[in-house]
C-alpha positions as CSV (number, residue, x, y, z in Angstrom):
1,M,26.3,47.8,-35.5
2,V,29.3,49.4,-37.0
3,Q,29.1,50.6,-40.6
4,H,32.2,50.5,-42.8
5,T,32.3,53.4,-45.3
6,D,34.4,53.2,-48.4
7,S,36.5,56.2,-49.3
8,G,35.0,56.2,-52.8
9,T,37.7,54.2,-54.5
10,G,35.3,51.7,-56.0
11,P,34.8,48.0,-55.4
12,R,37.6,46.3,-53.7
13,Y,38.8,42.9,-54.8
14,N,42.0,41.0,-55.3
15,R,42.7,41.1,-59.0
16,A,45.3,38.3,-58.7
17,V,42.7,36.0,-57.1
18,S,40.1,36.9,-59.6
19,A,42.4,36.2,-62.5
20,A,43.5,32.9,-60.9
21,R,39.9,31.9,-60.5
22,M,39.1,32.6,-64.1
23,R,42.2,30.5,-65.2
24,W,41.1,27.7,-62.9
25,I,37.5,27.7,-64.4
26,G,39.0,27.8,-67.9
27,M,41.2,24.8,-67.2
28,V,38.3,22.8,-65.7
29,V,36.0,23.6,-68.7
30,L,38.8,22.7,-71.1
31,T,39.4,19.4,-69.3
32,L,35.7,18.6,-69.3
33,L,35.6,19.1,-73.1
34,L,37.7,15.9,-73.3
35,V,35.0,13.8,-71.6
36,P,32.6,13.4,-74.6
37,L,35.2,11.8,-76.8
38,P,35.7,8.5,-74.9
39,L,32.0,8.5,-74.1
40,L,31.1,8.6,-77.8
41,A,33.6,5.9,-78.6
42,L,32.7,3.5,-75.7
43,M,29.0,3.8,-75.1
44,P,26.8,0.8,-75.9
45,G,25.2,1.1,-79.3
46,A,28.2,2.9,-80.7
47,P,26.8,6.4,-81.1
48,G,30.2,7.6,-82.1
49,A,30.0,5.5,-85.2
50,V,27.0,7.3,-86.5
51,R,28.0,9.1,-89.7
52,V,27.2,12.6,-90.6
53,A,28.3,13.7,-94.1
54,G,30.3,10.5,-94.4
55,I,32.3,11.1,-91.2
56,S,31.7,9.5,-87.8
57,L,30.6,11.6,-84.8
58,V,33.8,10.8,-83.0
59,W,35.8,12.4,-85.8
60,W,33.5,15.4,-86.0
61,Y,33.9,16.0,-82.3
62,A,37.7,15.4,-82.2
63,G,38.4,17.3,-85.3
64,L,35.9,20.2,-85.4
65,V,33.5,20.6,-82.5
66,G,35.9,20.0,-79.6
67,P,38.7,22.3,-80.9
68,A,36.1,25.0,-81.8
69,L,34.6,24.8,-78.3
70,A,38.1,24.9,-76.7
71,A,39.0,28.0,-78.7
72,A,35.8,29.7,-77.7
73,V,36.3,28.9,-74.0
74,A,39.9,30.0,-74.1
75,T,39.0,33.2,-75.8
76,A,36.1,33.9,-73.4
77,L,37.8,33.0,-70.1
78,L,41.5,33.1,-70.5
79,V,42.1,36.1,-72.6
80,R,41.9,39.2,-70.4
81,T,41.7,42.8,-71.5
82,P,44.4,45.1,-70.1
83,E,43.3,46.9,-66.9
């Protein structure tokens, strides 16, 4: 069995591929954040019509929860620190 020894330069990985993977994961998560809105609006029993503080759940998700989650995901996954 042949052992490969590293010259001490640290872990090797392709930064471009790693950054592209993080962008891809971010895009998938951001796209999946769109799924609950039509589900709330179209499910039987109309759970999206339930009102919280006088505003329906569909409006809460579309106006506050969805954008807040999208901003958090974009901040966590898409914004990279300089290397």
